[in-house]
C-alpha positions as CSV (number, residue, x, y, z in Angstrom):
1,M,88.0,122.4,91.7
2,S,91.0,124.5,92.4
3,E,91.5,128.1,90.6
4,F,94.8,127.3,90.3
5,E,96.8,125.5,87.8
6,P,98.6,122.2,88.4
7,F,102.5,122.7,89.0
8,Y,103.2,121.1,85.9
9,K,101.7,120.4,82.2
10,P,103.6,117.6,80.4
11,L,104.4,118.3,76.9
12,D,104.2,116.2,73.9
13,D,107.3,114.3,74.2
14,P,107.3,110.2,73.8
15,E,109.8,109.9,76.4
16,G,107.7,111.8,79.0
17,A,110.7,113.8,79.9
18,R,109.2,117.4,79.0
19,F,106.7,119.7,81.2
20,F,105.5,123.3,81.2
21,A,106.0,125.0,84.8
22,T,102.9,126.7,85.1
23,F,102.5,130.4,87.3
24,S,101.7,127.9,90.5
25,T,105.4,126.6,90.7
26,T,106.7,131.0,90.8
27,G,108.3,131.7,94.5
28,P,107.9,134.6,96.8
29,W,111.4,136.0,95.7
30,F,111.3,136.5,91.8
31,A,108.2,136.3,89.6
32,D,109.6,134.2,87.2
33,V,111.4,131.8,89.3
34,Q,110.3,128.3,90.6
35,H,110.0,127.7,94.0
36,L,112.2,124.9,94.7
37,G,109.4,122.7,96.0
38,P,107.6,121.5,92.9
39,P,110.8,121.1,90.7
40,S,112.2,118.9,93.6
41,A,109.0,116.7,93.9
42,L,109.2,116.1,89.7
43,L,112.8,115.2,90.2
44,I,111.8,112.6,92.8
45,R,109.0,111.5,90.8
46,A,111.4,110.7,88.1
47,L,113.7,109.1,90.6
48,E,110.4,107.1,92.0
49,R,110.2,105.8,88.1
50,C,113.6,104.5,87.7
51,A,113.5,100.6,87.4
52,R,114.9,98.7,90.1
53,G,118.0,96.8,90.0
54,R,116.7,93.7,91.9
55,P,115.8,91.1,89.9
56,D,113.5,89.9,92.4
57,G,111.4,92.8,92.0
58,A,111.6,93.4,96.3
59,A,110.4,96.4,97.4
60,M,112.7,99.5,98.1
61,T,112.6,102.8,99.2
62,L,114.0,106.3,99.0
63,T,116.1,107.3,102.0
64,R,118.1,110.4,101.2
65,I,117.4,112.5,98.5
66,T,119.8,115.7,97.9
67,V,119.0,118.7,95.4
68,E,121.6,120.9,94.4
69,V,120.5,124.0,92.8
70,L,122.6,125.0,90.1
71,G,121.1,128.4,89.1
72,P,117.4,129.7,88.9
73,V,115.0,127.4,87.8
74,P,112.9,129.5,85.2
75,A,108.9,128.8,84.9
76,G,108.3,127.3,81.3
77,E,109.8,124.8,80.0
78,V,111.8,122.1,81.5
79,E,113.0,118.8,80.8
80,V,113.6,115.8,83.7
81,R,115.8,112.9,83.6
82,A,116.6,110.2,86.0
83,G,118.7,106.9,86.2
84,V,120.6,104.5,88.4
85,E,124.0,105.3,88.6
86,R,124.8,102.5,91.3
87,P,122.5,99.6,90.9
88,G,122.7,97.0,93.6
89,R,120.5,94.0,95.4
90,T,119.9,96.0,98.7
91,I,121.3,99.8,98.3
92,E,121.2,101.7,95.1
93,L,122.3,105.3,94.3
94,L,120.0,106.7,91.9
95,A,120.7,110.3,89.7
96,A,118.4,113.1,88.3
97,E,118.7,116.2,85.9
98,M,116.2,119.1,85.4
99,T,117.4,121.5,82.5
100,A,116.1,124.5,81.1
101,G,116.6,126.6,78.6
102,G,119.5,124.3,77.3
103,R,121.0,124.4,80.6
104,A,121.3,122.3,84.0
105,V,119.4,124.1,86.4
106,L,118.9,121.3,89.2
107,R,120.6,117.8,90.2
108,A,119.5,115.3,92.3
109,R,121.0,112.1,94.0
110,A,119.2,109.7,96.4
111,W,120.1,106.5,97.7
112,R,117.3,103.8,97.4
113,L,117.3,100.7,100.3
114,A,115.6,97.5,99.9
115,V,112.5,97.4,102.5
116,S,112.9,95.4,105.7
117,D,110.4,94.9,108.8
118,T,112.4,96.7,111.7
119,T,109.0,97.6,113.4
120,A,109.7,95.8,116.5
121,V,113.0,98.0,117.1
122,A,112.2,101.4,115.5
123,V,113.3,104.4,118.4
124,G,114.0,107.6,118.2
125,Q,111.2,109.3,116.6
126,A,110.2,112.7,117.4
127,E,106.8,113.4,119.1
128,P,104.1,114.0,116.8
129,L,103.2,117.1,116.0
130,P,99.3,118.4,117.0
131,G,97.6,117.7,113.8
132,P,95.9,120.0,111.3
133,E,92.7,120.3,112.3
134,Q,94.5,121.7,115.7
135,A,96.8,124.4,113.6
136,T,95.7,128.1,112.4
137,A,94.3,128.3,108.7
138,R,96.5,131.7,107.4
139,P,95.8,132.0,103.6
140,E,97.0,135.6,103.1
141,R,100.4,136.7,102.3
142,P,102.8,138.8,104.0
143,D,103.7,142.3,102.5
144,G,106.6,141.4,100.2
145,W,106.2,137.7,99.5
146,L,105.2,137.3,95.7
147,P,102.1,135.0,94.5
148,G,102.3,131.4,92.9
149,F,103.5,128.8,95.0
150,L,102.4,130.0,98.1
151,D,98.6,130.5,96.9
152,A,98.7,127.3,95.1
153,M,99.0,125.6,98.9
154,E,97.0,125.3,102.1
155,W,98.9,126.8,105.1
156,R,98.1,126.0,108.5
157,W,100.1,127.2,111.3
158,L,101.0,126.1,115.0
159,R,103.5,128.5,115.9
160,G,104.7,131.8,113.8
161,W,103.7,132.7,110.1
162,L,105.4,133.6,107.0
163,G,105.1,137.4,108.2
164,T,107.2,136.5,111.3
165,Q,110.7,135.8,112.0
166,G,112.0,132.9,114.0
167,P,111.3,129.5,113.9
168,G,108.1,127.9,113.0
169,R,106.0,125.0,112.8
170,A,103.1,124.3,110.3
171,W,101.3,121.9,108.2
172,M,100.8,122.1,104.5
173,R,99.1,120.3,101.9
174,Q,98.7,120.9,97.8
175,R,95.7,122.5,96.3
176,V,96.8,121.5,93.1
177,P,98.3,118.5,91.4
178,L,101.7,118.2,90.7
179,V,101.6,117.1,87.3
180,D,98.1,117.6,85.3
181,G,95.9,114.5,85.8
182,E,98.4,112.4,88.1
183,E,97.8,111.8,91.8
184,P,101.0,112.6,93.4
185,S,103.0,110.2,95.4
186,A,103.4,111.2,99.2
187,L,106.8,111.4,98.7
188,Q,106.4,114.2,96.0
189,R,103.9,115.7,98.6
190,L,106.5,116.0,101.2
191,A,109.5,117.3,98.6
192,V,107.0,120.1,98.0
193,V,106.6,120.9,101.3
194,A,110.1,120.7,102.5
195,D,111.5,123.4,100.6
196,S,109.4,125.8,102.4
197,A,111.2,125.2,105.9
198,N,113.3,128.6,105.4
199,G,110.1,130.4,104.7
200,V,108.4,128.6,108.0
201,A,111.3,129.6,109.6
202,A,111.9,133.0,107.9
203,P,114.7,134.7,109.8
204,L,114.7,138.1,108.3
205,D,112.3,140.5,106.4
206,V,111.8,139.5,102.9
207,R,111.6,143.0,101.7
208,Q,115.1,143.7,103.0
209,W,116.8,140.4,103.0
210,L,117.3,137.6,100.4
211,F,117.8,134.2,102.2
212,V,117.5,131.3,99.4
213,N,119.1,128.1,99.7
214,T,121.5,126.2,97.3
215,E,120.4,123.2,98.2
216,L,117.9,120.9,99.9
217,T,118.5,117.5,101.5
218,L,116.1,115.2,102.8
219,H,116.5,112.2,105.1
220,L,113.8,109.6,105.5
221,H,113.4,106.8,108.5
222,R,110.0,106.1,107.3
223,S,107.9,106.5,104.1
224,P,105.3,109.5,104.0
225,T,101.5,109.0,103.8
226,G,98.7,111.3,103.2
227,E,98.1,114.8,101.8
228,W,99.1,116.9,105.1
229,I,102.9,117.5,105.8
230,G,104.3,119.0,109.0
231,V,107.4,121.1,109.3
232,D,108.8,122.1,112.6
233,A,111.7,124.5,111.4
234,A,114.5,126.3,112.8
235,T,117.2,129.0,111.1
236,V,120.8,130.1,112.1
237,V,121.9,133.3,110.4
238,G,125.9,133.2,110.6
239,P,128.3,136.5,110.2
240,N,129.2,136.0,106.8
241,G,126.2,135.7,104.7
242,A,125.6,132.1,105.1
243,G,123.1,130.4,106.7
244,T,121.3,126.7,107.5
245,V,118.0,125.5,108.3
246,S,117.2,122.4,110.2
247,A,113.5,120.7,110.0
248,L,111.7,117.8,111.3
249,L,109.3,116.3,108.9
250,F,105.8,115.0,109.6
251,D,102.7,113.4,108.3
252,E,99.7,113.2,110.3
253,A,101.1,109.5,111.3
254,G,104.1,110.9,113.1
255,H,107.5,111.8,112.3
256,T,109.0,110.5,109.3
257,G,112.1,112.6,108.6
258,R,114.4,115.4,108.4
259,A,115.2,118.4,105.9
260,A,118.2,120.8,106.0
261,Q,118.9,123.6,103.3
262,S,122.3,125.8,103.1
263,L,121.5,129.5,102.3
264,T,123.0,132.5,100.9
265,I,122.0,135.3,102.9
266,R,122.3,138.9,101.2
267,P,120.6,142.4,101.3
268,R,118.5,143.2,98.6
């Protein structure tokens, strides 16, 4: 049994749209603001539950999700709603929104595509990462990184560390459920981890600089599986206060997709 709380606890709501974001969601920058990983996963949970437009009920899969950050996402009560924006037989566009205190804090859009068998022609995947059993567990937090989310995750490092500046490779998995009483989907697990790419590839000292992302975009060529998600990330810092993060995403079966983040960078 984990000593940490689940990321979210459902609140009494007949529509199932309201949740309480616990201390486990709080990020390394500000003590009362959520890390973007858990709320991104909660948006994806809502997207996964959107009714499918295909009348035959054939399988569809989310292949691209973009989460736009409209402002700080506070811990505490949040509400999430999602729907199909553009229905279709083989391609659908979905949208979701998270609100807190009466204002929108996150918006997501996602493409959902019909599943077909392209196993025989699959090509271009990156080489798998060495597995989590070959990585080094480092549960400690560096100076300047606040508790909460970082402690609710298990970290194993192949290259770098949170306190080491530069590109990094790490495996991560949740110590806690996304929603109390539920087993998260593998895609929800991937979203929880993917927003940590700028931490895995921390370019600067967090005690002196803020490098927070204004969005998270996931591109998936294969649905993830399992609990462990691997991130191979690098950050570019430009000369005018902007940066970019690019990451390859893995599960224990191999390469599953890519993540990108746009950063705003400024001194503390």
